[in-house]
C-alpha positions as CSV (number, residue, x, y, z in Angstrom):
1,M,82.5,104.9,97.3
2,T,79.7,103.4,96.0
3,G,78.5,100.1,96.8
4,G,75.5,97.9,96.1
5,L,73.7,95.0,97.7
6,T,72.7,91.8,95.5
7,L,70.2,89.3,97.0
8,R,69.0,86.7,95.0
9,V,66.5,84.2,96.1
10,P,66.0,81.1,93.9
11,I,62.1,81.2,93.8
12,F,62.5,77.8,91.5
13,Q,64.7,76.0,93.9
14,G,62.1,75.3,96.6
15,G,60.0,71.9,94.5
16,R,63.6,70.7,93.7
17,A,64.6,70.5,97.4
18,S,61.3,69.8,98.8
19,T,61.4,67.1,96.0
20,A,64.8,65.6,96.9
21,V,63.3,65.2,101.2
22,Q,60.5,63.5,99.8
23,N,62.6,60.9,97.7
24,A,65.2,60.6,100.4
25,R,62.1,60.1,103.1
26,I,60.9,57.3,100.9
27,E,64.3,55.7,100.3
28,N,64.9,55.3,104.2
29,R,61.4,53.7,104.2
30,K,62.4,51.3,102.0
31,K,65.6,50.6,103.8
32,E,63.9,50.1,107.0
33,I,61.2,48.0,105.8
34,D,64.0,45.9,103.8
35,K,65.7,46.0,106.8
36,A,62.4,44.6,108.7
37,R,62.0,41.5,106.0
38,T,65.6,40.7,106.7
39,E,65.4,40.1,110.2
40,D,62.2,38.1,110.2
41,Q,64.1,36.3,107.6
42,I,66.7,35.4,109.5
43,V,64.4,34.6,113.0
44,K,62.5,32.6,110.6
45,N,65.7,30.3,109.3
46,V,66.8,30.0,113.0
47,E,63.8,28.4,113.7
48,N,63.2,26.6,111.0
49,V,67.4,25.3,111.6
50,L,66.2,24.4,115.7
51,D,63.4,23.1,115.0
52,R,65.0,20.5,112.6
53,F,67.7,20.0,114.6
54,H,65.5,19.1,117.9
55,H,63.6,16.4,115.3
56,L,66.9,14.8,114.1
57,K,68.3,14.9,117.7
58,N,64.9,13.2,119.0
59,Q,65.4,10.3,115.8
60,F,68.7,9.8,117.2
61,E,68.2,8.9,120.3
62,T,65.2,6.5,119.2
63,E,67.5,5.0,116.5
64,Q,70.3,4.3,119.4
65,T,67.2,2.3,121.6
66,N,66.2,0.6,118.1
67,L,70.1,0.0,117.6
68,S,70.8,-1.4,121.3
69,V,67.5,-3.6,120.3
70,Y,69.3,-4.8,117.1
71,E,72.7,-6.0,119.1
72,R,70.6,-8.0,121.3
73,N,68.3,-9.5,118.7
74,Y,72.1,-10.2,116.7
75,E,73.3,-12.0,119.4
76,R,70.4,-14.4,120.0
77,A,70.5,-15.3,116.4
78,V,73.8,-16.5,116.9
79,Q,73.1,-18.4,119.8
80,T,69.7,-20.1,118.2
81,N,71.5,-20.3,114.8
82,R,74.4,-22.1,117.0
83,Q,71.7,-24.4,118.1
84,G,70.8,-24.6,114.7
85,L,66.8,-23.4,115.3
86,I,67.3,-20.6,112.4
87,S,68.8,-20.5,109.3
88,G,72.0,-19.0,108.3
89,F,69.7,-16.7,106.0
90,E,68.3,-15.5,109.2
91,L,71.2,-14.5,110.9
92,R,72.2,-12.9,107.9
93,H,68.8,-10.8,108.0
94,A,69.5,-9.8,111.6
95,L,72.9,-8.9,110.9
96,L,71.7,-6.9,108.3
97,S,69.3,-4.7,110.4
98,L,72.2,-3.8,113.0
99,H,74.4,-2.6,110.4
100,E,71.4,-0.9,108.8
101,S,71.0,0.8,112.3
102,R,74.5,1.3,113.0
103,M,74.7,3.6,109.4
104,Q,71.2,5.5,110.3
105,I,73.1,6.3,113.6
106,T,76.2,7.5,111.2
107,K,73.7,9.5,108.8
108,L,71.7,11.1,112.1
109,S,75.1,11.8,114.2
110,L,76.4,14.0,110.5
111,Q,73.6,15.6,109.9
112,L,72.7,16.8,113.7
113,K,76.5,18.3,113.3
114,M,75.3,19.9,109.7
115,E,72.7,21.5,111.6
116,E,74.6,22.8,114.1
117,T,77.1,24.1,112.0
118,R,74.1,25.9,110.3
119,L,73.1,27.3,114.0
120,Y,76.5,28.5,114.5
121,Y,76.5,30.3,111.0
122,L,73.4,31.8,111.4
123,S,73.9,32.9,115.0
124,G,77.4,34.4,113.4
125,R,79.8,32.7,115.1
126,L,81.3,30.9,112.5
127,L,82.5,32.8,109.0
128,V,82.6,31.1,105.6
129,L,85.8,30.1,104.7
130,G,86.8,33.2,102.4
131,Q,85.2,35.8,104.1
132,R,86.9,38.6,105.4
133,P,85.4,39.2,109.2
134,D,85.2,42.5,108.8
135,G,82.4,42.5,105.8
């Protein structure tokens, strides 16, 4: 009985394996950089939405104060119009100012809800219609 042992050492394969490892490391580093950029962008988006939300909230509170002023002005205008001290034009102007203030409050209220919805979306607590929860 005779037997032989053969040993094959691929001497030219070392370069390919080394290149594959280097390419895998480079690709992994690119993915880490992309992940960090994405995280930074998400943080930036959340900060922007929060800033806008707080700005709109302040505007809303200011406009509510303005509304009470316009309501008092209109009531005063109605009284002075009944006394004949102001014209119908001035009364109409007071009424328009009151309506504009109410419209502004409605507009700001809607914008606040939109920003709140964006915050829920960015935090992951709101799913977009048509997307599956598992991604």
